[in-house]
Backbone of each chain as ProteinMPNN parsed JSONL, in Angstrom:
{"seq_chain_A": "MSSETKADDTIITECDLEDRPGKVWRALTEPDLVASWLVPEDVDCQVMEAEPERLLRCSWRSRSDECDGLGDRLDTVVTFELSETERGGTHLRIVHEGFATVMQSPAIVHAANDNSETMMRAAA", "coords_chain_A": {"N_chain_A": [[0.381, -14.293, 24.369], [0.427, -11.599, 22.464], [0.658, -9.854, 19.435], [1.258, -7.183, 17.209], [0.89, -4.641, 14.949], [1.336, -1.198, 14.73], [0.246, 1.614, 13.132], [2.355, 1.562, 11.267], [4.372, 1.785, 11.808], [5.104, 1.0, 14.464], [5.828, -2.092, 16.613], [3.952, -3.86, 18.781], [4.294, -6.139, 21.321], [3.016, -8.461, 23.685], [3.353, -9.975, 26.527], [1.819, -12.876, 29.211], [3.956, -13.295, 32.272], [5.064, -16.097, 34.104], [6.732, -15.323, 36.36], [7.454, -13.213, 38.983], [7.519, -9.005, 38.767], [9.682, -8.071, 40.072], [11.442, -10.221, 39.353], [11.519, -10.357, 36.814], [12.353, -7.998, 36.217], [15.311, -7.834, 36.471], [16.268, -9.725, 34.58], [15.998, -8.41, 32.452], [17.794, -6.342, 32.97], [20.246, -7.149, 34.157], [23.397, -7.72, 33.062], [25.129, -9.899, 32.297], [22.712, -11.879, 32.146], [21.164, -10.417, 30.422], [22.408, -10.413, 28.319], [21.819, -13.067, 27.419], [19.502, -13.696, 26.085], [18.399, -11.07, 25.104], [20.199, -8.657, 22.961], [20.445, -8.915, 19.849], [23.898, -9.165, 17.991], [24.257, -7.265, 15.997], [23.129, -5.046, 17.466], [23.366, -2.251, 18.635], [22.291, -1.082, 21.849], [21.315, 0.968, 24.516], [20.415, 2.452, 27.12], [17.95, 4.435, 28.491], [15.985, 5.707, 29.745], [15.205, 4.657, 32.869], [13.006, 2.587, 35.388], [12.874, 1.47, 38.101], [11.655, -2.038, 37.822], [9.603, -1.45, 36.87], [9.814, 0.058, 33.989], [11.964, 0.71, 31.097], [13.48, 1.859, 29.153], [15.561, 2.067, 26.075], [17.5, 2.973, 23.342], [18.26, 1.405, 20.045], [19.842, 0.162, 17.822], [21.22, -0.119, 14.693], [24.921, -1.229, 14.86], [27.051, 0.583, 13.936], [29.736, -0.21, 12.99], [28.619, -2.403, 11.631], [27.108, -2.009, 9.465], [26.318, -1.851, 6.243], [26.697, 0.339, 4.085], [24.038, 2.263, 3.837], [21.406, 1.181, 3.645], [20.68, -0.683, 5.306], [20.898, 0.325, 7.91], [19.337, 0.801, 11.199], [17.485, 2.944, 13.385], [16.085, 2.852, 16.155], [13.785, 2.871, 18.952], [13.158, 0.964, 22.637], [10.454, -0.077, 24.389], [10.13, -1.767, 27.062], [7.875, -2.719, 29.487], [6.564, -3.302, 32.435], [4.175, -4.545, 34.336], [1.95, -5.771, 37.706], [0.261, -9.132, 37.908], [-2.861, -10.115, 38.75], [-2.05, -12.898, 39.867], [0.466, -12.597, 40.744], [2.262, -12.676, 38.882], [3.819, -11.405, 36.084], [2.917, -8.828, 33.869], [4.146, -8.101, 30.851], [4.957, -5.813, 28.42], [6.079, -4.708, 24.731], [7.079, -2.647, 23.446], [8.339, -1.321, 20.456], [9.435, 1.193, 18.405], [9.627, 3.632, 15.932], [10.485, 2.947, 13.416], [9.947, 4.589, 11.198], [11.093, 6.73, 11.879], [13.128, 10.233, 11.251], [16.451, 10.261, 10.388], [19.029, 12.103, 11.942], [21.559, 11.494, 11.607], [25.371, 12.366, 11.272], [26.477, 10.432, 9.664], [24.92, 9.745, 8.221], [23.999, 12.679, 6.305], [26.765, 13.158, 5.638], [26.462, 10.86, 3.819], [24.147, 11.662, 1.959], [24.852, 14.192, 1.454], [27.008, 13.472, -0.48], [25.595, 12.017, -2.679], [24.06, 13.302, -4.815], [22.161, 13.47, -6.61], [20.196, 11.776, -5.36], [19.458, 14.041, -3.244], [18.55, 16.093, -5.206], [16.293, 14.865, -6.417], [14.668, 14.654, -3.91], [14.459, 16.708, -2.999], [12.531, 18.032, -5.124]], "CA_chain_A": [[0.904, -13.483, 23.65], [0.323, -11.019, 21.391], [1.581, -9.12, 18.343], [0.424, -5.922, 16.719], [1.726, -3.562, 13.73], [0.491, 0.142, 14.907], [0.271, 3.081, 12.672], [2.92, 1.115, 10.317], [5.718, 2.141, 12.633], [5.519, 0.151, 15.716], [5.569, -2.923, 16.491], [3.874, -3.98, 20.375], [3.91, -7.895, 21.798], [2.386, -8.093, 25.366], [2.58, -11.676, 26.898], [1.882, -12.374, 30.55], [4.901, -14.36, 32.615], [4.562, -16.429, 35.737], [7.495, -14.739, 37.641], [6.95, -11.52, 39.536], [8.644, -8.033, 38.25], [11.371, -8.081, 40.228], [12.64, -11.102, 38.638], [12.244, -10.416, 35.155], [13.682, -6.628, 35.656], [16.581, -8.62, 36.692], [16.289, -10.314, 33.377], [15.794, -7.084, 31.345], [18.749, -5.536, 33.598], [21.374, -7.534, 34.927], [24.178, -7.89, 31.809], [25.366, -11.343, 32.082], [21.307, -12.414, 32.137], [20.553, -9.845, 29.388], [23.479, -11.132, 27.288], [21.715, -14.549, 26.798], [18.222, -13.55, 25.546], [17.924, -9.999, 24.877], [20.158, -7.752, 22.066], [21.436, -9.405, 18.827], [25.194, -8.958, 18.057], [24.451, -6.836, 15.809], [22.444, -4.237, 17.461], [23.582, -1.558, 19.846], [21.467, -1.25, 23.293], [21.616, 1.84, 25.396], [19.322, 2.649, 27.932], [17.453, 5.838, 27.704], [15.083, 5.854, 31.122], [14.455, 2.898, 33.789], [12.185, 3.333, 36.418], [12.933, -0.286, 38.351], [10.355, -2.918, 37.877], [8.357, -0.665, 35.744], [9.787, 0.422, 32.781], [13.118, 0.34, 30.659], [13.766, 2.086, 27.582], [16.454, 1.849, 25.119], [17.767, 2.952, 21.882], [18.272, -0.069, 19.461], [20.055, 0.953, 16.505], [22.42, -0.705, 14.039], [26.112, -0.918, 14.923], [27.666, 1.526, 12.936], [30.764, -0.426, 12.204], [28.16, -3.466, 11.086], [26.242, -0.976, 8.739], [26.47, -2.115, 5.078], [26.02, 1.676, 3.753], [22.715, 3.232, 4.754], [20.493, 0.266, 3.484], [20.617, -1.822, 6.52], [20.317, 0.825, 9.321], [18.16, 0.921, 12.242], [17.629, 3.818, 14.83], [14.479, 3.069, 16.9], [13.353, 2.378, 20.369], [12.626, -0.262, 22.383], [9.752, 0.171, 25.792], [9.384, -2.819, 28.099], [6.563, -1.933, 30.182], [5.803, -4.324, 33.291], [3.514, -4.893, 35.734], [1.81, -7.364, 38.193], [-0.681, -9.37, 37.434], [-3.34, -10.426, 39.666], [-1.669, -13.498, 40.037], [1.487, -12.166, 41.195], [3.434, -12.693, 37.679], [4.173, -10.097, 35.488], [2.442, -8.502, 32.107], [5.797, -7.275, 30.065], [4.383, -5.216, 27.036], [7.377, -4.678, 24.652], [6.777, -1.641, 21.971], [9.168, -0.914, 19.638], [8.7, 2.303, 17.802], [10.558, 4.616, 15.14], [10.908, 2.592, 12.642], [10.197, 5.738, 10.307], [11.792, 8.07, 12.239], [14.011, 11.128, 10.373], [17.667, 10.137, 11.276], [19.865, 12.578, 11.303], [23.644, 11.418, 11.913], [26.583, 12.739, 10.441], [26.647, 9.681, 8.689], [23.566, 9.904, 6.886], [24.225, 14.081, 5.955], [27.56, 13.098, 4.393], [26.213, 10.207, 2.66], [23.285, 12.877, 1.434], [25.981, 15.31, -0.03], [27.644, 12.688, -1.845], [24.795, 11.886, -3.298], [23.571, 14.875, -5.186], [21.05, 12.656, -7.654], [19.207, 11.623, -4.553], [18.975, 15.302, -2.932], [17.764, 16.792, -6.047], [15.121, 14.347, -6.596], [14.103, 14.193, -2.578], [13.976, 17.972, -3.156], [12.213, 18.413, -6.947]], "C_chain_A": [[0.578, -12.731, 22.76], [0.937, -10.025, 20.749], [0.85, -8.112, 17.711], [1.406, -5.294, 16.015], [1.146, -2.531, 13.799], [1.36, 1.074, 13.988], [1.718, 2.912, 11.806], [4.537, 1.23, 10.398], [6.324, 2.134, 13.516], [5.142, -1.17, 15.718], [5.471, -3.444, 18.5], [3.257, -5.551, 20.798], [4.051, -7.541, 23.402], [2.447, -9.602, 25.217], [2.188, -11.688, 28.643], [3.043, -13.862, 31.132], [4.395, -14.717, 33.957], [5.47, -15.531, 37.012], [6.774, -13.45, 37.61], [7.883, -10.691, 38.89], [9.594, -7.836, 38.717], [12.089, -9.181, 39.907], [12.558, -10.782, 37.198], [12.778, -9.022, 34.811], [15.212, -7.081, 35.75], [17.41, -9.526, 35.265], [16.695, -9.422, 32.418], [17.37, -6.232, 31.615], [20.089, -5.65, 33.922], [22.594, -8.112, 33.451], [24.681, -9.15, 31.164], [23.713, -12.16, 31.645], [20.839, -12.152, 30.43], [21.327, -10.384, 27.814], [22.978, -12.168, 26.227], [20.497, -14.363, 26.275], [18.028, -12.145, 24.434], [18.18, -9.4, 23.031], [20.835, -8.979, 21.207], [22.932, -8.866, 19.293], [24.965, -7.143, 17.245], [23.636, -5.375, 15.708], [23.14, -3.642, 18.541], [22.17, -0.92, 20.646], [21.915, -0.153, 23.864], [20.234, 2.311, 26.025], [19.241, 4.051, 28.222], [16.804, 6.239, 29.109], [15.007, 4.57, 31.399], [13.949, 3.713, 34.917], [11.924, 1.523, 37.214], [11.778, -0.82, 38.65], [9.212, -2.816, 37.304], [8.62, -0.225, 34.55], [11.173, 0.909, 32.45], [12.886, 0.88, 29.012], [14.998, 2.495, 26.805], [16.039, 2.174, 23.698], [17.889, 1.794, 21.212], [18.191, 0.32, 18.001], [20.895, -0.21, 16.011], [23.536, -0.307, 14.614], [26.459, -0.35, 14.091], [28.769, 0.692, 11.981], [30.165, -1.771, 11.458], [27.344, -3.088, 9.56], [27.041, -1.26, 7.061], [26.034, -0.729, 4.0], [25.064, 1.501, 4.328], [21.712, 1.841, 4.659], [20.315, -0.142, 4.575], [20.448, -1.015, 7.782], [19.278, 1.155, 9.806], [18.153, 1.767, 12.877], [15.644, 3.577, 15.186], [14.585, 3.005, 18.317], [12.48, 1.729, 20.643], [11.931, -0.192, 24.051], [9.416, -1.083, 26.174], [8.68, -2.078, 29.119], [6.286, -3.387, 31.479], [4.933, -3.751, 34.34], [2.707, -5.672, 36.326], [0.386, -7.667, 38.016], [-1.429, -9.823, 38.622], [-2.468, -11.889, 40.414], [-0.171, -13.641, 40.961], [2.625, -12.374, 39.75], [3.213, -11.097, 37.256], [3.748, -9.511, 34.103], [3.574, -7.926, 31.591], [5.074, -7.41, 28.46], [5.653, -4.655, 26.502], [6.628, -3.756, 23.256], [8.022, -1.198, 21.717], [8.719, -0.042, 18.623], [10.144, 2.804, 16.892], [11.355, 4.047, 14.094], [10.784, 3.62, 10.924], [10.455, 7.042, 10.876], [13.067, 8.919, 11.393], [15.441, 10.745, 11.05], [18.68, 11.347, 10.956], [21.774, 13.289, 11.639], [24.345, 11.65, 11.097], [26.929, 11.599, 9.595], [25.774, 9.747, 7.344], [23.534, 10.875, 5.708], [25.307, 13.834, 5.011], [26.981, 11.892, 3.526], [25.233, 10.74, 1.514], [23.999, 13.873, 0.572], [26.819, 14.74, -0.801], [26.683, 11.862, -3.149], [23.585, 13.069, -4.081], [21.8, 14.645, -5.985], [19.879, 12.633, -6.664], [18.225, 13.053, -3.955], [17.851, 15.691, -3.91], [16.058, 16.201, -6.036], [14.069, 14.558, -5.235], [13.476, 15.505, -2.69], [12.83, 18.653, -4.267], [10.0, 18.361, -6.082]], "O_chain_A": [[0.3, -13.456, 21.804], [1.727, -9.3, 21.354], [-0.37, -8.276, 17.713], [2.596, -5.329, 16.327], [0.215, -2.477, 12.995], [2.574, 1.282, 13.987], [2.319, 3.963, 11.584], [5.472, 0.974, 9.639], [7.399, 2.663, 13.797], [4.238, -1.542, 14.968], [6.41, -3.429, 19.296], [2.115, -5.979, 20.633], [4.767, -6.785, 24.06], [1.949, -10.319, 24.349], [2.256, -10.644, 29.292], [3.032, -15.004, 30.674], [3.658, -14.084, 34.714], [5.088, -15.197, 38.134], [6.005, -12.863, 36.848], [8.919, -11.174, 38.433], [10.542, -7.421, 38.051], [13.3, -9.205, 40.126], [13.527, -10.954, 36.459], [13.37, -8.698, 33.781], [16.119, -6.603, 35.067], [18.586, -9.821, 35.053], [17.63, -9.628, 31.644], [17.978, -5.64, 30.724], [20.927, -4.751, 33.996], [22.235, -9.179, 32.951], [24.695, -9.441, 29.968], [23.735, -13.035, 30.779], [20.43, -12.932, 29.569], [20.885, -10.617, 26.689], [23.256, -12.324, 25.038], [20.325, -15.435, 25.694], [17.625, -12.202, 23.272], [17.35, -9.448, 22.123], [21.579, -9.826, 21.701], [23.231, -8.359, 20.374], [25.374, -6.099, 17.753], [23.433, -4.7, 14.699], [23.557, -4.392, 19.423], [21.218, -0.395, 20.069], [23.144, -0.107, 23.812], [19.183, 2.481, 25.407], [20.22, 4.797, 28.222], [17.261, 7.284, 29.573], [14.826, 3.608, 30.652], [14.2, 4.852, 35.311], [11.072, 0.684, 36.922], [10.968, -0.377, 39.465], [8.229, -3.547, 37.179], [7.621, -0.051, 33.852], [11.731, 1.531, 33.354], [12.295, 0.377, 28.057], [15.389, 3.608, 27.158], [15.015, 1.938, 23.056], [17.544, 0.865, 21.941], [17.26, 0.629, 17.256], [21.236, -1.134, 16.75], [23.54, 0.861, 15.001], [26.098, -0.882, 13.041], [28.831, 0.753, 10.753], [30.95, -2.35, 10.706], [27.079, -3.944, 8.716], [28.187, -0.882, 6.819], [25.103, -0.853, 3.205], [24.98, 0.718, 5.275], [21.251, 1.47, 5.739], [19.217, 0.308, 4.904], [19.891, -1.566, 8.731], [18.346, 1.694, 9.208], [19.246, 1.684, 13.438], [14.573, 3.946, 14.705], [15.716, 3.119, 18.789], [11.447, 1.512, 20.009], [12.745, -0.243, 24.973], [8.412, -1.584, 25.667], [8.954, -0.935, 29.488], [5.751, -4.421, 31.076], [5.043, -2.714, 34.994], [2.458, -6.621, 35.582], [-0.519, -6.835, 37.969], [-0.735, -9.966, 39.629], [-2.302, -11.803, 41.631], [0.155, -14.593, 41.67], [3.823, -12.132, 39.896], [2.719, -10.102, 37.785], [4.452, -9.88, 33.163], [3.909, -6.953, 32.266], [4.789, -8.343, 27.71], [6.428, -4.139, 27.307], [5.873, -4.171, 22.377], [8.758, -0.735, 22.589], [7.735, -0.35, 17.951], [11.312, 2.475, 17.094], [12.504, 4.381, 13.805], [11.369, 3.378, 9.868], [10.117, 8.148, 10.455], [13.957, 8.222, 10.904], [15.548, 10.935, 12.262], [19.091, 11.522, 9.809], [22.519, 14.26, 11.768], [24.099, 11.182, 9.985], [27.763, 11.839, 8.722], [25.907, 9.78, 6.12], [23.253, 10.545, 4.555], [25.161, 14.105, 3.819], [27.108, 12.092, 2.318], [25.386, 10.395, 0.342], [23.807, 14.238, -0.588], [27.376, 15.323, -1.731], [27.059, 11.318, -4.187], [22.469, 13.416, -3.694], [20.766, 15.312, -5.936], [18.818, 13.22, -6.878], [17.011, 13.239, -4.045], [16.644, 15.674, -3.673], [15.017, 16.803, -5.772], [12.852, 14.621, -5.409], [12.261, 15.642, -2.549], [12.384, 19.785, -4.082], [9.041, 18.562, -6.827]]}, "seq_chain_B": "MIETEVFRALADPTRRAVFERVMAREMNVTELKGHFAVSQPAISQHLAALKGAGLVSERREGRFAYYRADPKGIVPLISWIERYRAFWPERIGKLKDVLKGMDP", "coords_chain_B": {"N_chain_B": [[19.698, 3.533, -2.693], [17.885, 5.629, 0.427], [17.35, 4.162, 3.012], [16.293, 6.183, 5.327], [14.776, 7.916, 3.788], [12.682, 6.407, 2.738], [11.45, 5.618, 5.052], [10.814, 8.178, 5.703], [9.299, 9.47, 3.77], [7.136, 7.328, 3.999], [6.083, 7.879, 6.211], [3.587, 9.295, 7.055], [0.123, 9.6, 6.318], [-1.182, 9.648, 4.074], [0.126, 9.797, 2.116], [1.353, 7.853, 2.147], [-0.932, 6.258, 1.551], [-1.387, 7.101, -0.911], [0.869, 5.788, -2.138], [0.434, 3.063, -1.774], [-2.135, 2.916, -3.387], [-0.866, 3.257, -6.095], [0.793, 1.227, -6.364], [-0.988, -0.986, -6.683], [-1.4, -0.79, -9.313], [-0.634, 1.196, -12.263], [-0.855, 4.524, -12.486], [-2.321, 8.11, -13.397], [-1.76, 11.614, -12.48], [-4.121, 12.872, -12.583], [-6.011, 10.638, -12.267], [-5.467, 9.286, -9.791], [-6.37, 11.557, -8.312], [-8.666, 11.515, -8.169], [-9.005, 9.781, -5.808], [-8.174, 10.725, -3.545], [-9.07, 13.087, -1.032], [-8.18, 15.422, -1.53], [-5.816, 17.879, -2.826], [-4.871, 18.331, -6.43], [-1.818, 19.571, -6.981], [-1.371, 18.788, -4.057], [-1.295, 16.28, -4.425], [0.738, 15.315, -6.58], [2.676, 16.247, -4.751], [3.053, 14.604, -3.034], [3.912, 12.667, -4.757], [6.13, 13.17, -5.788], [7.864, 12.951, -3.309], [8.101, 10.475, -2.923], [8.959, 9.398, -5.366], [11.742, 10.66, -4.643], [12.63, 9.126, -2.46], [12.691, 6.676, -4.149], [10.647, 5.156, -4.083], [9.104, 5.096, -5.704], [8.433, 5.081, -9.53], [8.685, 7.243, -12.291], [6.91, 7.344, -15.6], [6.661, 9.194, -18.938], [4.375, 9.978, -21.222], [3.711, 11.356, -23.688], [2.027, 14.285, -22.885], [1.52, 13.325, -20.68], [2.036, 12.25, -17.328], [2.601, 8.68, -15.644], [2.358, 6.917, -13.066], [4.226, 4.406, -11.058], [4.621, 1.967, -8.465], [7.97, 1.146, -7.151], [9.058, -1.971, -7.366], [11.459, -2.311, -5.802], [12.061, -0.177, -3.949], [10.494, -0.779, -1.488], [11.283, -2.377, -0.001], [13.321, -2.158, 2.209], [12.011, -1.253, 4.535], [9.782, -3.391, 5.044], [11.662, -5.502, 5.287], [12.711, -4.749, 7.558], [10.593, -4.624, 9.234], [9.283, -6.946, 9.517], [10.98, -8.69, 10.378], [11.427, -7.435, 12.968], [8.867, -8.399, 13.974], [8.851, -10.66, 13.949], [10.728, -11.253, 15.853], [10.419, -10.583, 18.158], [8.019, -12.01, 19.366], [9.796, -14.242, 19.57], [12.041, -14.034, 20.957], [10.871, -13.73, 23.652], [9.781, -15.931, 24.332], [12.622, -17.244, 24.668], [13.21, -15.704, 27.106], [11.551, -16.582, 28.918], [13.231, -18.734, 29.126], [15.418, -18.336, 30.511], [14.099, -17.165, 32.358], [13.682, -19.627, 34.02], [15.584, -20.367, 34.665], [16.761, -18.914, 36.357], [17.586, -17.724, 39.82], [14.901, -17.836, 42.029]], "CA_chain_B": [[18.423, 4.673, -1.97], [18.293, 5.95, 1.393], [16.545, 3.857, 3.742], [15.629, 7.244, 6.026], [13.876, 8.446, 2.643], [11.631, 5.555, 2.612], [10.441, 5.762, 6.663], [10.711, 9.491, 5.997], [8.334, 9.009, 2.786], [5.609, 6.446, 4.472], [5.608, 8.571, 7.714], [2.774, 10.428, 5.947], [-0.499, 8.632, 5.821], [-1.774, 10.282, 3.017], [1.292, 9.269, 0.886], [1.133, 6.103, 2.248], [-2.077, 5.633, 0.949], [-0.731, 7.195, -2.322], [1.275, 4.769, -2.509], [-0.639, 1.53, -1.911], [-2.747, 3.055, -5.013], [0.646, 2.769, -7.573], [0.885, -0.572, -5.926], [-1.731, -1.704, -7.177], [-1.23, -0.618, -10.83], [0.315, 2.734, -12.509], [-1.665, 5.516, -12.39], [-1.345, 9.2, -13.433], [-2.223, 12.169, -11.236], [-5.726, 12.942, -12.56], [-7.101, 9.393, -11.832], [-5.162, 9.561, -7.887], [-6.81, 12.748, -7.439], [-10.272, 10.879, -7.346], [-9.319, 8.481, -4.762], [-8.171, 11.214, -2.0], [-9.813, 14.744, -0.701], [-6.998, 16.438, -1.31], [-5.219, 18.884, -3.986], [-3.777, 17.679, -7.214], [-0.401, 19.993, -6.338], [-0.576, 18.092, -3.065], [-0.983, 14.429, -4.679], [2.299, 15.999, -7.052], [3.689, 16.732, -3.915], [3.502, 13.597, -2.573], [4.683, 11.376, -5.679], [7.663, 13.726, -6.016], [8.699, 12.754, -2.515], [7.833, 8.961, -3.199], [10.233, 9.298, -6.124], [12.977, 11.091, -4.151], [12.656, 7.933, -1.858], [12.722, 5.543, -4.773], [9.869, 4.266, -3.835], [7.8, 5.334, -7.11], [8.973, 5.675, -10.366], [7.68, 7.874, -13.371], [7.204, 7.212, -16.756], [5.961, 10.364, -19.553], [3.768, 9.48, -22.247], [3.027, 12.85, -24.138], [1.823, 15.292, -21.886], [0.761, 13.043, -19.564], [3.165, 11.095, -16.656], [2.136, 7.749, -15.311], [3.101, 6.827, -11.825], [3.929, 3.013, -10.417], [5.357, 1.567, -7.416], [8.823, 0.788, -7.472], [9.034, -2.903, -6.234], [12.609, -2.523, -4.985], [11.564, 0.809, -2.998], [9.464, -0.589, -0.418], [11.978, -3.708, 0.573], [13.867, -2.281, 3.529], [10.534, -1.068, 5.544], [9.222, -4.518, 4.845], [12.679, -6.629, 5.884], [12.82, -4.19, 9.531], [9.583, -4.618, 10.171], [9.003, -8.233, 9.198], [11.934, -9.197, 11.116], [10.826, -7.767, 14.512], [7.503, -9.01, 14.35], [9.367, -12.02, 14.611], [11.984, -11.18, 16.553], [9.883, -10.276, 19.628], [7.808, -13.222, 20.241], [11.413, -15.205, 19.919], [12.733, -13.691, 22.344], [9.927, -13.628, 24.774], [9.949, -17.516, 24.717], [13.775, -17.317, 25.478], [13.479, -15.032, 28.448], [10.739, -17.7, 29.818], [13.644, -20.108, 29.52], [15.974, -17.689, 31.371], [14.0, -16.705, 33.85], [13.32, -20.544, 34.712], [17.313, -21.116, 35.098], [17.523, -17.83, 37.532], [17.194, -17.822, 41.481], [13.662, -16.873, 42.553]], "C_chain_B": [[18.88, 4.613, -0.466], [17.287, 5.142, 2.565], [15.834, 4.89, 4.659], [14.158, 7.526, 4.702], [12.695, 7.737, 2.548], [10.608, 5.698, 3.873], [9.843, 7.009, 6.174], [9.41, 9.241, 5.351], [6.214, 8.501, 3.242], [5.385, 6.751, 5.729], [3.922, 9.033, 7.509], [1.021, 9.846, 5.794], [-0.92, 9.012, 4.223], [-1.133, 9.636, 1.861], [1.515, 8.226, 1.179], [0.215, 5.746, 1.558], [-2.055, 5.901, -0.752], [-0.109, 6.212, -3.19], [1.02, 3.23, -2.705], [-1.549, 1.503, -3.594], [-1.841, 2.799, -6.389], [0.612, 1.703, -7.343], [0.176, -1.245, -6.592], [-1.824, -1.897, -8.922], [-0.651, 0.805, -11.36], [-0.879, 3.494, -12.975], [-1.148, 6.885, -12.857], [-2.015, 10.168, -12.372], [-3.946, 12.607, -11.278], [-6.42, 11.849, -11.734], [-6.746, 8.913, -10.176], [-5.526, 10.357, -7.261], [-8.257, 12.205, -7.159], [-10.328, 9.926, -6.211], [-8.889, 9.43, -3.398], [-9.244, 12.702, -2.494], [-8.919, 15.752, -0.722], [-7.005, 17.156, -2.898], [-4.756, 18.106, -5.169], [-2.406, 18.217, -6.909], [-0.172, 18.941, -5.164], [-0.353, 16.237, -3.46], [0.341, 14.798, -5.491], [3.037, 15.923, -6.313], [4.403, 15.255, -3.232], [4.012, 12.46, -3.621], [5.845, 11.894, -5.667], [8.48, 13.13, -4.717], [8.822, 11.182, -2.778], [8.876, 8.71, -4.128], [10.975, 9.561, -5.423], [13.324, 9.974, -3.526], [12.786, 6.666, -2.337], [11.882, 4.695, -4.717], [8.593, 3.977, -5.082], [8.796, 5.663, -8.568], [7.772, 6.301, -11.73], [7.595, 7.207, -14.57], [6.309, 8.251, -17.599], [5.774, 9.324, -20.462], [3.125, 10.721, -22.787], [3.588, 13.782, -23.146], [1.627, 14.683, -20.589], [2.19, 12.277, -18.806], [2.283, 9.945, -15.83], [3.112, 7.25, -14.222], [2.631, 5.092, -11.532], [4.518, 2.661, -9.45], [6.516, 0.918, -7.674], [8.998, -0.484, -6.718], [10.361, -2.615, -5.23], [12.502, -1.263, -3.617], [11.509, 0.307, -1.793], [10.285, -2.05, 0.644], [12.704, -3.7, 1.86], [13.372, -2.051, 4.492], [10.6, -2.388, 5.794], [9.998, -5.232, 5.814], [12.529, -5.761, 7.732], [12.04, -4.782, 9.992], [9.186, -6.321, 10.679], [9.598, -8.588, 10.067], [11.854, -8.907, 12.478], [9.53, -8.043, 14.617], [7.888, -10.458, 14.421], [9.952, -12.289, 15.705], [11.635, -10.896, 17.983], [9.623, -11.576, 20.403], [8.685, -14.498, 20.43], [11.826, -15.23, 21.117], [12.119, -13.641, 23.391], [9.976, -15.366, 24.995], [11.937, -17.887, 25.253], [14.246, -16.573, 27.092], [12.946, -15.696, 29.371], [11.721, -18.637, 30.511], [14.538, -19.36, 30.553], [15.624, -17.217, 32.744], [13.342, -18.116, 35.087], [14.488, -21.044, 35.253], [17.532, -19.954, 36.253], [16.713, -18.334, 38.97], [15.533, -17.379, 41.533], [13.888, -15.52, 43.2]], "O_chain_B": [[19.811, 3.929, -0.04], [16.339, 5.836, 2.931], [14.663, 4.579, 4.873], [12.949, 7.335, 4.834], [11.66, 8.35, 2.287], [9.387, 5.842, 3.813], [8.618, 7.124, 6.14], [8.452, 8.869, 6.029], [5.059, 8.876, 3.044], [4.613, 6.084, 6.418], [3.274, 8.761, 8.519], [0.848, 9.685, 4.586], [-0.759, 8.162, 3.347], [-1.678, 9.088, 0.903], [1.975, 7.486, 0.308], [0.444, 4.798, 0.807], [-2.535, 5.169, -1.618], [-0.322, 5.871, -4.353], [1.368, 2.47, -3.609], [-1.625, 0.663, -4.491], [-2.179, 2.249, -7.437], [0.338, 0.973, -8.296], [0.663, -2.208, -7.184], [-2.209, -2.874, -9.565], [-0.158, 1.488, -10.463], [-1.73, 3.064, -13.754], [0.063, 7.106, -12.849], [-2.729, 9.696, -11.486], [-4.747, 12.649, -10.344], [-7.185, 12.036, -10.788], [-7.555, 8.318, -9.464], [-5.378, 10.417, -6.04], [-8.886, 12.418, -6.123], [-11.336, 9.393, -5.746], [-9.19, 9.005, -2.282], [-9.799, 13.127, -3.507], [-8.918, 16.771, -0.03], [-7.83, 17.042, -3.804], [-4.164, 17.072, -4.857], [-1.64, 17.333, -6.525], [0.868, 18.284, -5.113], [0.376, 15.359, -3.0], [1.294, 14.448, -4.796], [4.173, 15.586, -6.647], [5.565, 14.911, -3.013], [4.49, 11.411, -3.191], [6.775, 11.1, -5.526], [9.655, 12.815, -4.904], [9.987, 10.786, -2.807], [9.72, 7.867, -3.828], [11.424, 8.467, -5.081], [14.422, 9.56, -3.896], [12.944, 5.674, -1.625], [12.06, 3.559, -5.156], [7.694, 3.157, -5.27], [9.761, 6.427, -8.543], [6.616, 5.983, -12.006], [8.386, 6.264, -14.606], [5.164, 8.353, -17.159], [6.413, 8.288, -20.644], [2.04, 11.086, -22.335], [4.711, 14.051, -22.718], [1.566, 15.332, -19.544], [3.152, 11.843, -19.44], [1.223, 10.349, -15.352], [4.333, 7.164, -14.358], [1.526, 4.559, -11.634], [5.52, 3.374, -9.498], [6.371, -0.015, -8.464], [9.104, -0.37, -5.497], [10.248, -2.7, -4.007], [12.856, -1.533, -2.469], [12.283, 0.727, -0.932], [9.871, -2.51, 1.708], [12.831, -4.698, 2.57], [13.91, -2.436, 5.53], [11.372, -2.759, 6.679], [9.532, -5.607, 6.891], [12.28, -6.328, 8.796], [12.241, -5.489, 10.979], [8.909, -6.748, 11.799], [8.853, -8.984, 10.964], [12.115, -9.797, 13.287], [9.095, -7.802, 15.744], [7.178, -11.308, 14.959], [9.807, -13.279, 16.422], [12.469, -10.968, 18.886], [10.216, -12.125, 21.332], [8.456, -15.472, 21.147], [11.945, -16.072, 22.007], [12.857, -13.474, 24.362], [10.29, -15.794, 26.106], [12.273, -18.712, 26.103], [15.176, -16.8, 27.865], [13.411, -15.694, 30.511], [11.616, -19.179, 31.611], [14.386, -19.84, 31.676], [16.281, -16.972, 33.756], [12.859, -18.009, 36.214], [14.542, -21.931, 36.105], [18.471, -20.105, 37.035], [15.7, -19.011, 39.144], [15.194, -16.401, 40.868], [12.928, -14.845, 43.571]]}, "name": "protein", "num_of_chains": 2, "seq": "MSSETKADDTIITECDLEDRPGKVWRALTEPDLVASWLVPEDVDCQVMEAEPERLLRCSWRSRSDECDGLGDRLDTVVTFELSETERGGTHLRIVHEGFATVMQSPAIVHAANDNSETMMRAAAMIETEVFRALADPTRRAVFERVMAREMNVTELKGHFAVSQPAISQHLAALKGAGLVSERREGRFAYYRADPKGIVPLISWIERYRAFWPERIGKLKDVLKGMDP"}
């Protein structure tokens, strides 16, 4: 397993698993299985793109009702890439990106409007 | 402070480098300029953006302004990235357990 942080903004984690891609895909997509290992309670994860047994891309955001103001908010994207290894297992590559993405959600705009000092300093 | 501003401010590589300089010690624009191949107004713009994000504070002394990193500003970015650097390897460990318990 390896892990790196690229361009300040992306975390890539890779590993080789003994199981074939079809089985790993099930662990990534069957709700009961996903619930047992993947998504923390404070994260809202929505599928954006799926190619069975190859690629799964999901939004990975803080749940808005769990947010303590804006300071804890996260709005990122996680991509799982699966490929079959020579030994019939799965190489899994997890790319977590968007830590530096500008968010334009209504909550942010609302908060920014309420905070004219920050706006003025940002515009200076 | 708005976390989005932190992310936006540090997404630019030059601005990030400016921030790292003033993290090391307090500097004025002229001193900073010596470290970069960009114009002084460009450096001032980067500093303004960093200030807007709460990452850098300014101190005036006569005609000069000195800049230094505000240690409180960087915390949200570091905390998310640090959390997820540890998170994924830990989740892969859990995934292996899940795979063991599944039908082939």
